[in-house]
C-alpha positions as CSV (number, residue, x, y, z in Angstrom):
1,X,-19.1,-13.4,-51.4
2,X,-19.1,-17.0,-52.3
3,X,-17.1,-16.6,-55.7
4,X,-14.5,-14.3,-54.2
5,X,-13.8,-16.4,-51.4
6,X,-13.5,-19.4,-53.9
7,X,-10.9,-17.1,-56.0
8,X,-9.2,-16.4,-52.4
9,X,-8.7,-19.8,-51.5
10,X,-7.2,-20.7,-55.3
11,X,-4.7,-18.0,-54.8
12,X,-3.7,-19.2,-51.7
13,X,-2.2,-22.1,-53.5
14,X,-0.8,-20.0,-56.1
15,X,3.3,-20.0,-56.8
16,X,3.1,-16.4,-56.8
17,X,4.1,-15.2,-53.8
18,X,2.1,-11.8,-54.4
19,X,-1.1,-13.6,-55.1
20,X,-0.9,-15.3,-51.9
21,X,-0.2,-12.4,-49.7
22,X,-3.5,-10.9,-51.7
23,X,-5.6,-13.8,-51.2
24,X,-4.8,-13.4,-47.1
25,X,-5.3,-10.1,-47.0
26,X,-8.8,-10.1,-48.7
27,X,-9.6,-13.1,-46.3
28,X,-9.0,-10.9,-43.3
29,X,-10.8,-7.9,-44.7
30,X,-13.8,-10.4,-45.0
31,X,-14.2,-11.2,-41.2
32,X,-15.9,-14.3,-42.4
33,X,-15.7,-17.8,-40.1
34,X,-15.2,-20.0,-43.0
35,X,-12.1,-17.9,-43.6
36,X,-10.0,-19.2,-40.3
37,X,-9.1,-22.7,-41.8
38,X,-7.9,-21.9,-44.5
39,X,-5.9,-18.7,-42.7
40,X,-4.8,-21.2,-40.4
41,X,-3.0,-23.3,-43.4
42,X,-1.4,-20.7,-44.4
43,X,0.4,-20.5,-41.5
44,X,2.5,-23.8,-42.8
45,X,3.6,-21.8,-46.1
46,X,7.4,-21.9,-46.9
47,X,7.5,-17.9,-47.1
48,X,7.9,-16.1,-43.5
49,X,6.1,-13.4,-45.2
50,X,2.9,-15.3,-45.5
51,X,3.1,-16.8,-42.4
52,X,3.4,-13.4,-40.5
53,X,0.3,-12.0,-42.6
54,X,-1.7,-15.0,-41.8
55,X,-0.9,-14.6,-38.1
56,X,-2.0,-10.7,-38.8
57,X,-5.1,-11.7,-40.5
58,X,-6.1,-14.3,-37.6
59,X,-5.4,-12.0,-34.8
60,X,-7.6,-10.0,-36.5
61,X,-10.4,-12.4,-36.5
62,X,-10.5,-12.5,-32.9
63,X,-11.3,-16.4,-32.9
64,X,-10.0,-18.3,-29.7
65,X,-9.8,-21.6,-31.5
66,X,-7.0,-20.1,-33.7
67,X,-4.7,-20.8,-30.4
68,X,-3.7,-23.7,-31.2
69,X,-1.9,-22.9,-34.5
70,X,-0.3,-20.0,-33.3
71,X,1.5,-21.9,-30.6
72,X,2.9,-23.8,-33.2
73,X,3.8,-21.1,-35.4
74,X,5.3,-19.4,-31.9
75,X,7.9,-21.5,-32.0
76,X,8.9,-20.3,-35.7
77,X,12.9,-19.7,-36.5
78,X,11.7,-16.6,-38.0
79,X,11.8,-13.7,-35.6
80,X,9.3,-11.7,-37.1
81,X,6.6,-14.5,-37.1
82,X,7.0,-15.4,-33.4
83,X,6.7,-11.7,-32.2
84,X,3.4,-11.3,-34.2
85,X,2.4,-15.0,-32.7
86,X,3.3,-13.7,-29.5
87,X,1.5,-10.9,-30.0
88,X,-1.7,-12.3,-30.8
89,X,-2.1,-15.1,-28.4
90,X,-1.5,-12.2,-25.8
91,X,-5.0,-11.3,-26.9
92,X,-6.4,-14.6,-27.5
93,X,-5.3,-17.1,-24.7
94,X,-7.5,-17.3,-21.4
95,X,-7.5,-20.2,-18.7
96,X,-9.1,-22.8,-21.1
97,X,-5.7,-23.2,-23.1
98,X,-3.8,-23.5,-19.6
99,X,-2.7,-27.0,-20.8
100,X,-1.8,-26.3,-24.0
101,X,0.4,-23.5,-22.8
102,X,2.1,-25.7,-19.9
103,X,2.5,-28.6,-22.5
104,X,4.5,-26.3,-24.8
105,X,6.5,-25.0,-21.6
106,X,8.1,-28.3,-21.4
107,X,9.6,-28.4,-24.5
108,X,13.2,-27.9,-24.8
109,X,13.4,-24.5,-26.7
110,X,14.4,-21.6,-24.4
111,X,13.0,-18.6,-26.5
112,X,9.5,-20.6,-27.1
113,X,9.8,-21.1,-23.0
114,X,10.2,-17.1,-22.6
115,X,7.2,-16.4,-24.5
116,X,5.0,-18.8,-22.9
117,X,6.0,-17.5,-19.8
118,X,5.1,-14.2,-20.7
119,X,1.7,-16.0,-21.8
120,X,1.3,-17.6,-18.3
121,X,1.0,-13.7,-16.9
122,X,-2.0,-13.3,-19.3
123,X,-3.6,-16.1,-17.3
124,X,-3.0,-15.7,-13.7
125,X,-3.4,-19.3,-13.4
126,X,-1.9,-20.7,-9.8
127,X,-2.0,-24.2,-11.6
128,X,1.2,-23.3,-13.3
129,X,3.8,-22.8,-10.4
130,X,5.0,-26.2,-10.4
131,X,6.0,-25.6,-14.0
132,X,7.1,-22.0,-13.4
133,X,9.3,-23.0,-10.6
134,X,10.8,-26.1,-12.5
135,X,12.5,-23.4,-14.5
136,X,14.2,-21.5,-11.8
137,X,17.2,-24.1,-12.7
138,X,17.2,-23.2,-16.2
139,X,20.7,-23.0,-17.8
140,X,19.6,-20.1,-19.5
141,X,19.2,-16.8,-17.8
142,X,16.4,-15.4,-20.3
143,X,14.3,-17.9,-18.8
144,X,15.1,-17.8,-15.6
145,X,14.5,-14.4,-15.5
146,X,11.0,-14.6,-17.1
147,X,10.5,-17.5,-14.7
148,X,10.6,-15.3,-11.7
149,X,9.1,-12.5,-13.4
150,X,6.2,-14.6,-14.3
151,X,5.8,-15.8,-10.4
152,X,4.6,-12.4,-9.3
153,X,1.7,-12.4,-11.9
154,X,-0.1,-15.6,-10.6
155,X,-2.7,-15.4,-8.2
156,X,-2.4,-16.4,-4.5
157,X,1.0,-17.0,-4.5
158,X,2.3,-15.5,-1.3
159,X,5.0,-18.4,-0.8
160,X,7.6,-19.6,-2.9
161,X,11.0,-20.8,-1.2
162,X,12.9,-21.6,-4.5
163,X,12.1,-18.0,-5.3
164,X,14.7,-16.8,-2.6
165,X,17.7,-18.3,-4.0
166,X,17.2,-16.2,-7.6
167,X,18.2,-12.9,-5.5
168,X,21.6,-14.4,-5.8
169,X,21.8,-15.4,-9.0
170,X,25.3,-14.7,-11.4
171,X,22.9,-12.8,-14.0
172,X,22.3,-9.2,-12.5
173,X,18.7,-9.3,-15.1
174,X,17.7,-12.6,-12.8
175,X,18.9,-10.6,-9.5
176,X,17.0,-7.5,-10.9
177,X,13.5,-9.5,-11.7
178,X,13.6,-11.8,-8.5
179,X,14.4,-8.6,-6.3
180,X,10.7,-6.9,-7.6
181,X,8.9,-10.4,-7.2
182,X,10.1,-11.1,-3.8
183,X,7.9,-7.7,-2.9
184,X,5.1,-9.7,-3.8
185,X,5.8,-12.7,-1.7
186,X,5.7,-13.5,2.2
187,X,8.5,-15.8,3.2
188,X,9.9,-14.9,6.9
189,X,13.4,-14.4,5.4
190,X,12.8,-12.1,2.4
191,X,13.2,-8.9,4.5
192,X,17.0,-10.1,5.4
193,X,17.4,-11.0,1.8
194,X,16.6,-7.9,0.4
195,X,18.1,-5.6,3.1
196,X,21.5,-7.5,2.5
197,X,20.9,-7.1,-1.9
198,X,19.8,-3.1,-1.4
199,X,23.2,-2.7,0.7
200,X,25.6,-5.2,-0.9
201,X,24.6,-6.1,-5.2
202,X,27.0,-5.0,-7.2
203,X,24.3,-3.8,-9.5
204,X,22.7,-0.6,-9.0
205,X,19.1,-1.8,-10.6
206,X,19.3,-4.9,-8.6
207,X,19.7,-2.3,-5.3
208,X,16.7,-0.2,-6.7
209,X,14.4,-3.0,-7.1
210,X,15.1,-4.3,-3.5
211,X,14.4,-0.9,-2.6
212,X,11.1,-0.9,-4.5
213,X,10.4,-4.2,-3.3
214,X,11.0,-3.1,0.7
215,X,8.6,-0.8,0.1
216,X,5.5,-2.9,-0.8
217,X,6.4,-4.5,2.8
218,X,6.7,-1.6,4.8
219,X,8.5,-3.6,7.8
220,X,10.3,-1.5,9.7
221,X,13.3,-4.3,10.1
222,X,14.5,-3.0,7.3
223,X,15.0,0.8,8.3
224,X,18.4,0.4,9.2
225,X,19.2,-0.9,5.7
226,X,17.3,1.5,3.9
227,X,18.7,4.6,5.7
228,X,22.3,3.0,5.1
229,X,21.2,3.3,1.2
230,X,20.3,6.4,1.2
231,X,24.2,7.1,1.0
232,X,24.1,5.0,-2.3
233,X,26.5,6.4,-4.7
234,X,23.4,5.9,-7.7
235,X,20.7,8.5,-7.1
236,X,17.8,5.8,-8.3
237,X,18.8,3.8,-5.3
238,X,18.8,7.1,-3.0
239,X,15.6,8.2,-4.6
240,X,13.5,5.1,-4.0
241,X,15.1,4.3,-0.4
242,X,13.2,7.5,0.3
243,X,10.1,6.4,-0.4
244,X,10.4,3.1,0.8
245,X,11.5,5.2,4.1
246,X,8.1,7.3,3.7
247,X,6.0,4.1,4.7
248,X,7.0,4.1,7.9
249,X,9.0,7.2,9.1
250,X,11.2,6.7,11.5
251,X,13.4,9.9,13.4
252,X,16.4,8.3,13.5
253,X,16.7,8.8,9.7
254,X,15.9,12.7,10.2
255,X,19.7,14.0,9.8
256,X,20.5,11.6,6.9
257,X,17.2,13.1,4.7
258,X,17.8,16.8,5.9
259,X,21.1,16.1,4.1
260,X,19.8,14.7,0.8
261,X,18.1,18.2,0.4
262,X,21.0,19.5,-1.5
263,X,21.4,16.2,-3.3
264,X,23.0,16.9,-7.0
265,X,19.8,15.2,-8.3
266,X,16.8,17.0,-8.2
267,X,14.4,13.6,-8.0
268,X,16.3,12.7,-4.6
269,X,15.7,16.7,-3.4
270,X,12.0,16.5,-3.8
271,X,11.7,12.7,-2.3
272,X,13.4,14.5,0.6
273,X,11.2,17.1,1.3
274,X,8.3,15.0,0.9
275,X,10.3,12.3,3.6
276,X,10.4,15.4,6.0
277,X,6.4,15.8,5.8
278,X,5.8,13.0,7.1
279,X,8.3,12.8,9.8
280,X,6.8,16.0,10.5
281,X,9.9,16.9,13.0
282,X,10.2,20.9,13.4
283,X,14.0,20.7,13.3
284,X,13.8,20.2,9.6
285,X,12.0,23.6,9.1
286,X,15.4,25.7,8.7
287,X,16.4,23.0,6.0
288,X,13.1,23.2,3.9
289,X,12.7,26.9,4.3
290,X,16.0,27.2,2.3
291,X,15.0,24.6,-0.3
292,X,12.1,26.9,-1.1
293,X,14.5,28.4,-3.3
294,X,15.6,25.5,-5.0
295,X,16.1,26.0,-8.9
296,X,13.6,22.9,-9.7
297,X,9.9,24.0,-9.1
298,X,8.9,20.7,-7.9
299,X,11.3,20.1,-5.4
300,X,10.7,24.0,-4.0
301,X,6.3,22.6,-4.0
302,X,7.2,19.7,-2.4
303,X,9.3,21.7,0.3
304,X,6.3,23.9,0.9
305,X,4.3,21.4,1.4
306,X,6.5,19.5,3.9
307,X,6.2,22.8,6.0
308,X,2.7,22.8,6.0
309,X,2.7,19.7,7.5
310,X,5.1,20.3,9.8
311,X,3.2,23.2,11.0
312,X,-0.1,21.8,11.3
313,X,1.4,18.7,13.4
314,X,3.1,21.3,16.0
315,X,-0.6,23.0,16.0
316,X,-2.3,19.6,17.3
């Protein structure tokens, strides 16, 4: 093995690209601790093919000592090398590497910042909060989106006023991520902000995500907005507004929900049936009985379940 190892080291310095690639594969399969150092040196090879192969081999060794070197390669101009490095780091980073990650986050490289923010989600450490919040003001929308997404992965964060402003960001991708993140926070004005976004945002995905976030809060202040959203032109907004209303059944929405039993989208009809079961109002029995013949099997099943729930509630 010592002889083979020595031969691999010599091949790593070969001017022939094929030799260097073969050497890296051999070191990868040898799975020896001594292979880590030469593989890290191979990350500086002039060929991106060799760099990527070295990253893969290092990933296979699964040694956390390689994290600093992989972080350097994460800023590579080659997309494939960068992607492979990010995937390897996602398996290797831990709280021990937090300072290294935060140091890299300060570099003026938007793509690197996006990748580091992704890795911080694996660490979950609240100490990164001020660094993440600072990037809410980035000129790059991808960085802002990654930053607001990362916020919801940090442990113990319940309040973050700067995050609220991103629900009005100029870019829809940022607003979509912000809406979901606000579902995890407890700031006083969140319900009103999400309700407003649910009804007024021009992007249907933002409206849908606002409904999802309101479902997580389950706050009765949002019922009126959610009921209005049941008339939204996009079926996913109607569907997730129904799911949010299922967490806080209110008889005021009864007639609107009954009308959705004939919605063009089967997913909406199914959620309407589920919602009516939770409302447990006998006024919906006739409409539910007609829904038993729905062409979508799931809809008819949930309509039958809703009828049984209502009948059970009448006996109590």
